[in-house]
N, C-alpha and C positions, 0 to 999 in steps of 0.2 A: 922226702916222702913221695912215693909213686902215686901219681894222679890217675894213671892208666896201667893196666897189667902188662908186665914184661918180666921175663921172656914170654912170648906169646906164640902158640901154635895156630895154624889155620883153623882147626876144629874149634879151638877155644874162642877164636874171634867170631866164628859163625854163631856160636852160642851167645856171645856177648852182643853181637849185632841185633839179635832178636829181642834183647832186653829194652824196656822203656827208658825213660829219662834218667832215673836215679843213678845208675852206675856211671853215667857220664858227667854228672853235675859238677863234681869238683874240678874236672879238667875244663869244662866250659866256663866256670866262674873264674878260673885262673886266666883264661884267654880274654874274658871280658875285662878283667882288671888290667892286664898287660896293655891292652890296646884301647882302653876307654870306650868300650862298646856300650850301646844304650842300655838303660834299665829295661826291665820287663822279663817275661818268662820265655825261656827257650821252648821251641816245639820241635818234635822229631819228624823228619821225612823218612819214610820207610823204604822208598825206592833207592837204588844205587848200591854198589858193592861196598863203598866206604860208609862211615857213619856221618850223616848230614843233619844239621839242625838249623832252624830259622830263629832269628831274633830281630824283630822290627824290620829294618830295611837292609839287613845283612844276612849272610848264610855262612855257617861255620862247618867245615869239613874236617873230620878227624881220620887220619890215614895210618893204618897199622904198620909196624916196622917192615914187614915183608913186601909191602907195596910202596915203599918210600919213594920210588921213582914216579909214582902217580902225582905226588905233590910237586915235585920238581918239574915234571912235564907240563902240568896244568898251569903253574905259575909262568913258565916260559911261553906257553901258547897264548895265555891271556894278554901278556905284554905285547906279543907279536900281532895279534888280530884286532886289538882295540880300535874301533872306528873305521875299519877297513872292509867290513862285510855289509851286505844288504840287510842283515838282522843285527840287533844288539847282542853283545856278548858281555858277561859280567866284568866289572872293573875289579882288579885285585886290590883289596884293602890292606891286608896284612898276611903274614905267614910266619911260621916258626916251628919249634920243636918242643915237645914235652917228653923228656927222657928219650926213648927210642922212637916215639911216635912223631909224626909231622902233622901240621894243621895249616889250613888256608882259611882266610876270611875274605869273602867276596860280596859285592853289592847284590842285593836281591832284585830280580827283574820281574815285571808284571807278567801275568799269564799263568796258565796251568799246563802240565804236560799234555801234549797233543794225544798221547796214548789214552787219556781219560775220556776223550770225546770221539776218537777215531771210529770206533765200531758203530756209533750211532749216526754218523754222517751219511748222507746220500752219496751215490756213486759219482755224480758230477763234482761234488765238493771234494771228495777224495782224489779224483783225477786232477783237479786244479791244484790242490795242495801237493800232490806227488810231483807235478811238474815244477812247482816252486822249490820243492825240496831238492830236486836234481840241479836246478840253477844254483842253489846254495852250495851243494857239494862241489860243483865246478868253481865257484867263487873261492872256496877254501883252498882248493888245489891250485888255484891261480896265484895265490899269495907267495911271496918269497919264503923259502923254507928256513926256519931258524936253525942255526948250527948246533944249538944245544938240545935239539930233539932227535939227534942221530940215534938209530936203533939197530941192534944186531939181528937183522932179518934172517940172514943165513943160519945163524944159530937157532933161532926160533923154529924155522922150517925143518931143520935137522931134528930137533927135539920132537916136533909134532910128527914127522915122518917115522921116527923110531917107535913112537907110541901108537901109530895108526893100526897095525895089525891086531893089537890087543883091544883098542877102544872102538874100532869102527863097527857100527850097527847099521847094516844096510842089507838089502836082499842079496842072496848069494851071487847072482849074476853081476851085480854092480860091485860087490866086494872083490870078485875075481879080477875086475877090470880097473880097480882103483890104482894099482901100481903103474899100469900102462899109461893111464891118464897123466899121472904125476911125472913119469919119465918123459912123456911127449912134451908137456908144458915146459919142463926144465930144459930140454934139449932144443926145442923148436919154437917155443913161445918167446915173446919180447921180454917179459919178466924184468930182470935187473938191467937189461940193456936200455930200458926207458929211463929218462931223467927222474930222480926222486921228486915226489910232490909233498906238499904240506897236507897231512891227513888228520882229520878230527878223530877217526878211529871208531866212532860209534854214532854216526849221524843218522839216527832213527827217531821215531816218534816219542821215545822216552826222554830224549834230550832236547826236543824242540818244545818251546812254550808257545801257547796259542791263546787267543782271546776272540770273542765275538764282537765284530764291528760292522755296523751297517747291514746286519742280517747275515753276515758271512763269517766263518771262522778264519782268522788271520794269524799267520805265524808272527810271533813277537820277539823271540830270542832263541839263541843256540847256546846251551849250557853244557856243563860237565866235560871239560877238556882233559880229563886225567888220562885218556888213552891216546892223546895227540902224539904224533910221531912224524918223522920224515921217512918216506918210503915209497914202495910201488903203488901207483894210482889205483890199481885194481883192488887193493886191500879195502878201500873205503866203500866198495860196492857190496861187500858180503853182509855186513850187519843190517843195512836197510832191507836187503832182499830176504834174508833169513828171519829177521826178528820183526819186521813190519809188514812187508808186502806179500808174503807167501800165501796169505788167505784172501787176497784182494786183487784178482787178476787185472781188472781195468786200471786200477791205480798202478799196479806193477808195470803194465805196458806203457802207461803215460810217463812214468819215471824213467823207464828204459829209453823211450823215444826221445825224451828231452835230453838225455845224456848222449844219444847217438852212439850207442855201444857197438863196437865191431865184434866179429867172431873171435878175434884174438882176445879182446877184453873179456868176453864171456867165458872162453875156455880157461883163461888164467884165473878169473874170479871163481869159477867152479872148482878148480884145483885147490885154491886157497880155502874155499868154504868146506871142501872135503876134509882138509887138515884141521881147520879151526873148530868145526862142529862135528867131530867124528861120531859122537854118541847120540846125535839128534836126527839122523836121517830117516828113521821110521816116521817120526812126526812130520818132518819136512815133506817127505814124499806123500804122506797121507793128505796133507793140506793142499799139495799141488795136484792131487789125483793121479799120482804116478807110482803107486805101490807096486805095480808089476813091471816097472821100468828095468831095462837091462843095458842101457846105454847112457853114459855120463854126459855125452853131448846133448841128448834129448832132455835130460834132467836140467842141465845148465841153461838151455834155451828157455825152458819153462820157468825156472827159478829167477832168471834175470830178464824175463819179460820180452823176449825176442821171438817167441813162437805163438 
């Protein structure tokens, strides 16, 4: 008997992801029985691209077939980072398959996503946490890179480059200069000449847990390693800049200063952000106050906090 739908299209999963607990219950109960998970009611976490549920002191993540690599990468990353970072990371409790689906069971860590409280924080608190976040990024990249997190970066960038003319939404002057930026970074930037680093892949306030201690918000854990890879260090700059710091200039500058970003870092990260978020540039530029921009170097300097 199928506990989860298959075969499964992406659109069907999006519709399923929006559903409450009932469609997932049979699969969750099977996982509970297999691994002797505690009694009690499952709760649904709405954030995250996979389907994630809480049960007492564990978290269960259900991964659809077309993202099977997420489960493999997260399990490998959690085994590699345990106890080696300045923040806690989830312990891997169990993993397995349900038909074509994968699942992971991890220990639940204290705190709530930093995203929930970020906008309400004062600027000094944001600046302090941004610098701490930069230190964490460097700590991750300083770890030995697991061999089983190899990723086909060249293939990904080729796919994104082929899609760019159709998907890019940017002012005409920037759109005309996009290819020139990419060509320059490929030919003249450090790019793949740099040693590959251990990448979290999405190290922003959605995946950082925080708690209030002594009157200050303190980072408590780094979760969701499903995008972990080995690859170019600049890749880990784009998610925090685009998804967290673009509306908060003081925090953005503090994050950048703590990372000591070079012009080459910024130019490469700008090119990667251009490819990774082609349809979001109207919103990004609006948040930066750069809707009239016509130069990618100026945009990159603003986005990555060096201007």
